[in-house]
C-alpha positions in Angstrom: 1.5 -61.8 98.3 1.5 -59.0 101.0 1.0 -61.6 103.6 3.7 -63.5 102.8 5.8 -60.5 103.0 4.3 -59.2 106.5 5.6 -62.8 107.5 8.8 -62.9 105.6 9.5 -59.9 107.1 8.5 -60.2 110.6 11.0 -63.5 110.7 13.8 -61.4 110.2 13.8 -60.0 113.4 14.7 -62.8 115.0 18.4 -62.9 113.6 20.6 -62.6 116.8 22.6 -66.0 116.8 20.4 -68.0 118.6 21.0 -69.7 122.2 21.6 -73.3 121.3 18.7 -75.2 122.6 18.8 -78.8 124.1 18.8 -81.6 122.1 15.1 -82.5 123.1 13.6 -79.6 122.1 15.0 -78.6 119.3 14.7 -82.2 118.4 10.6 -81.4 119.1 10.7 -78.3 116.3 12.5 -80.3 114.2 10.2 -82.9 113.8 7.0 -80.7 113.3 8.5 -79.5 110.3 10.6 -82.1 108.5 10.4 -85.9 108.0 13.1 -88.2 107.4 13.9 -90.0 104.1 12.7 -93.8 103.8 15.0 -96.0 103.4 12.8 -97.9 101.1 11.1 -96.4 98.2 7.6 -94.9 98.3 4.2 -95.6 97.0 3.6 -93.9 93.7 0.8 -91.4 93.6 -0.6 -92.7 90.2 -1.1 -96.2 91.0 2.3 -97.4 89.0 3.4 -100.4 91.0 7.2 -99.9 91.3 8.1 -104.0 90.3 11.7 -105.1 89.7 11.0 -106.0 86.9 9.8 -102.4 86.2 12.8 -100.6 88.1 15.4 -103.2 85.7 14.0 -101.4 82.4 13.1 -97.9 84.1 16.7 -98.2 84.9 17.9 -99.6 81.0 16.1 -96.7 79.8 17.6 -94.0 82.0 20.7 -95.3 81.1 20.1 -95.6 77.4 21.6 -92.6 75.1 19.9 -94.6 72.3 16.2 -93.0 73.4 17.4 -89.5 71.9 17.4 -88.6 68.1 21.4 -88.4 68.1 21.7 -91.2 69.7 24.2 -89.4 72.9 21.7 -88.0 74.8 20.4 -89.5 78.3 18.6 -89.0 81.5 22.1 -90.2 83.2 23.9 -87.1 80.9 21.8 -84.4 82.8 20.9 -86.0 85.9 24.4 -88.5 86.7 23.5 -90.6 89.7 27.4 -90.5 90.4 27.8 -86.5 91.2 24.2 -86.1 93.2 22.1 -86.4 90.2 23.1 -83.3 88.5 25.4 -82.6 85.6 27.3 -80.0 87.3 26.7 -77.9 84.5 25.0 -73.6 84.9 22.5 -74.9 82.1 22.2 -78.9 80.5 23.8 -79.3 77.4 21.8 -81.0 74.9 21.2 -81.5 71.0 23.4 -79.6 69.0 25.1 -78.8 71.8 22.3 -76.1 72.6 22.4 -75.0 76.4 19.0 -75.1 78.2 16.9 -72.8 79.6 17.9 -73.6 83.0 19.8 -75.5 85.5 19.0 -79.2 85.8 17.5 -80.2 89.4 18.9 -83.5 90.9 16.4 -86.8 90.7 17.4 -88.4 94.0 14.4 -88.1 95.9 12.1 -85.7 93.7 9.9 -88.8 94.0 8.8 -86.6 97.2 8.0 -83.5 95.1 5.0 -81.9 95.1 5.5 -81.7 91.3 8.7 -82.2 88.4 10.4 -79.3 87.2 11.6 -75.2 88.5 8.1 -74.7 87.3 6.1 -77.7 88.4 4.9 -78.7 84.7 5.0 -81.7 85.3 2.6 -83.3 87.8 5.0 -86.2 88.3 8.6 -87.9 87.4 6.6 -90.1 84.6 4.9 -86.6 83.1 8.3 -85.3 84.0 10.2 -88.5 81.8 8.5 -87.1 78.5 9.4 -83.7 78.4 13.2 -84.0 77.8 12.9 -86.9 75.5 10.8 -84.6 73.1 12.1 -81.1 74.0 14.5 -79.9 70.9 16.9 -78.8 73.4 17.9 -81.6 74.7 16.9 -85.3 73.8 14.9 -84.3 70.3 13.4 -87.1 69.4 9.9 -88.0 69.2 7.7 -90.7 71.0 7.2 -92.6 68.3 10.7 -93.1 67.5 11.3 -94.0 70.7 9.2 -97.2 70.6 10.1 -97.5 67.1 14.0 -98.2 68.6 12.3 -100.4 71.4 10.5 -103.1 69.5 13.2 -103.0 67.2 15.7 -105.0 70.1 14.8 -108.2 71.2 16.2 -107.6 75.1 13.5 -104.5 75.5 10.7 -106.6 73.8 11.5 -109.3 76.6 12.1 -106.3 79.1 8.5 -104.6 78.5 6.7 -108.4 78.7 8.2 -108.7 81.8 7.1 -105.0 83.6 4.0 -104.7 82.0 2.6 -108.0 82.5 -0.7 -109.1 80.0 -1.1 -106.0 78.3 -1.6 -106.6 74.7 1.2 -104.3 73.6 3.3 -103.1 76.2 6.1 -101.1 74.8 4.2 -97.6 74.2 5.5 -93.8 75.1 3.2 -93.9 78.8 5.1 -97.3 79.9 8.4 -95.8 78.9 7.6 -93.3 80.9 5.9 -95.0 83.6 9.3 -97.7 83.8 11.5 -94.4 84.0 9.3 -93.1 86.9 9.7 -96.6 88.9 12.9 -96.6 88.6 13.8 -92.9 89.3 11.8 -93.8 92.4 13.8 -95.9 94.0 17.0 -93.1 94.0 16.0 -91.9 97.7 19.4 -91.3 99.7 18.5 -92.1 103.3 20.1 -92.0 106.6 21.8 -88.3 106.5 23.5 -87.3 109.5 20.3 -84.9 109.9 17.8 -88.1 109.4 20.0 -90.0 111.8 19.9 -87.0 114.8 16.4 -86.4 114.0 15.6 -90.4 115.0 17.4 -89.8 118.3 21.1 -89.9 117.4 22.6 -87.0 119.7 25.7 -87.0 118.7 25.0 -87.3 114.9 25.3 -83.3 114.7 27.9 -80.7 115.9 27.1 -78.2 117.9 27.7 -75.7 115.0 25.3 -78.2 112.8 22.7 -77.8 115.6 23.2 -74.0 115.5 22.5 -73.9 111.8 19.9 -76.2 111.9 18.4 -73.2 114.8 19.2 -70.1 112.5 17.6 -72.1 110.0 14.1 -72.4 111.4 14.5 -69.1 113.2 15.2 -67.0 110.1 12.5 -68.7 108.6 14.5 -70.8 106.0 12.2 -73.4 107.2 9.4 -71.4 106.0 9.4 -72.7 102.3 12.2 -75.0 102.8 9.9 -78.1 104.9 9.1 -81.3 104.8 10.8 -84.8 104.0 12.5 -82.9 101.2 13.5 -79.6 102.4 11.2 -77.7 99.8 9.7 -78.8 96.5 6.5 -78.7 98.0 5.6 -75.0 97.0 5.9 -72.1 94.9 7.5 -68.7 96.1 8.7 -65.8 94.2 12.2 -65.1 94.0 12.8 -62.3 95.6 9.9 -62.3 97.8 11.3 -59.2 99.8 14.3 -58.0 97.4 14.9 -59.2 93.9 18.5 -60.4 92.9 20.2 -59.1 90.2 19.5 -60.5 86.5 22.6 -62.3 86.6 21.0 -64.8 89.4 17.5 -64.3 88.0 17.0 -63.5 84.9 14.7 -61.3 84.1 13.5 -63.4 80.4 12.4 -66.3 82.3 9.3 -65.4 84.7 9.1 -69.0 86.0 5.6 -70.8 86.9 4.1 -67.7 84.9 4.4 -69.9 81.4 2.5 -72.3 83.1 -0.2 -70.5 84.6 -0.4 -67.4 82.9 -1.1 -66.0 86.0 0.2 -62.5 86.7 1.0 -63.2 90.3 3.5 -66.1 89.3 5.9 -64.0 87.5 9.1 -64.7 88.9 7.9 -67.8 91.1 9.4 -70.9 91.0 8.8 -74.4 93.1 11.4 -74.3 96.2 14.7 -76.1 95.3 14.9 -79.1 97.5 17.8 -78.7 99.9 18.1 -81.8 100.3 22.1 -83.3 98.8 22.3 -79.2 98.6 26.4 -79.8 99.1 27.1 -81.9 96.0 24.3 -80.3 93.6 26.2 -76.7 92.5 25.9 -74.8 90.9 22.4 -73.3 92.8 19.4 -71.6 91.3 17.7 -72.0 88.5 20.3 -70.0 86.4 22.8 -72.0 88.0 24.8 -69.0 88.2 26.1 -69.7 91.9 28.6 -72.3 92.6 29.1 -71.6 96.1 27.0 -72.8 99.6 27.2 -69.9 101.5 26.9 -67.8 98.5 23.6 -69.2 98.0 22.7 -68.7 101.4 23.6 -65.7 102.0 21.5 -64.5 98.4 18.4 -66.2 100.2 18.7 -64.8 103.3 18.6 -61.2 101.5 16.4 -61.5 98.8 13.5 -64.0 100.5 13.7 -62.6 104.3 15.4 -59.2 104.1 18.0 -60.6 106.4 21.8 -59.8 106.2 23.1 -62.5 108.4 26.4 -62.1 109.6 29.3 -64.4 108.0 29.5 -66.6 111.1 25.8 -67.3 111.0 25.8 -67.9 107.5 29.0 -70.4 108.3 26.5 -72.6 110.6 23.2 -72.7 108.3 25.9 -73.9 105.3 27.6 -77.0 108.2 24.0 -77.5 108.8 23.1 -78.3 105.2 25.7 -80.3 104.6 24.2 -82.9 107.1 21.4 -83.3 104.6 23.3 -85.6 102.4 22.0 -88.8 102.7 23.3 -92.4 101.4 24.1 -92.1 97.6 22.3 -94.6 95.9 24.8 -97.2 94.5 23.4 -98.3 90.7 25.5 -100.8 88.4 24.9 -99.7 85.1 22.9 -101.9 83.1 23.9 -104.0 80.3 22.0 -102.3 77.3 19.7 -104.1 74.5 21.8 -104.9 71.4 20.4 -102.9 68.5 19.6 -104.9 65.2 19.2 -104.0 61.6 15.7 -102.7 62.1 16.7 -100.5 64.8 16.7 -96.8 64.0 20.2 -95.4 63.6 21.5 -92.7 65.0 20.6 -89.0 63.3 23.6 -86.2 62.6 23.1 -83.3 65.3 
């Protein structure tokens, strides 16, 4: 921890607006820190093959509110593909109109994260898919009820047979999660202005945006927000140098400590991925900050001990808008028709 603080403090000494580097030098520096989003879904580390049949099934499950006990909430409810993969609320609303404890992270490009959820408690998207379905404050369902619902509809029986060929009993809660993971793996946002520039298109970024990139690197933002997703690949204390107020960092939510039960993990969270950040307000796990410029200033102060000028905040914010990639266009699938055997929705 002391080493991280010393590093952060050292980085705050580089706060003067940098002289704009030529594109070649700045690009070489950026290539050492960041990667381009690929045009297609990556291979999944758990050997879950991303096949067309599995993706199509996953899309149906992602959009189907009948996966919830009430028949009202789907994955799409909190991770709306059309608005950046979030719901645009401070915290999501679920079963019984309860408000959840944290802001819903985007699922766009989530396949590139080291783990899922703000505290990293799910190692992959398949594990993540099982969580909200069973959470009382979200979809409030059970694996047994999900499987019974799926088996009651001929459309799902044939879709699972096609997605998991050769399995004696393909409709399982594990396969339910694997199908959703395969679909979500396709929700990547390539070809952002930054990616175009990183691949060699000099005119893709304006001078202000390139200046913002230089500041992003030189002031230390890239120490936590790096890699293909500009974050999502490590865990850091929120308030490394100075804790923000309780309105931004609620005292009752100790982050990764609830997973590891290790004192050093109090108020530690997975670094938020910054891809498409201009689309995903409100910000932070508390969802209390709606303005991206304000979020940049808070992070500079709390993580780096830096008081950035308005111009510097503007430049970094301008750069962050270049991380918005091509949004996935998903046709809402036609869902299987219920039968008399399909469990009825339960009142909330």
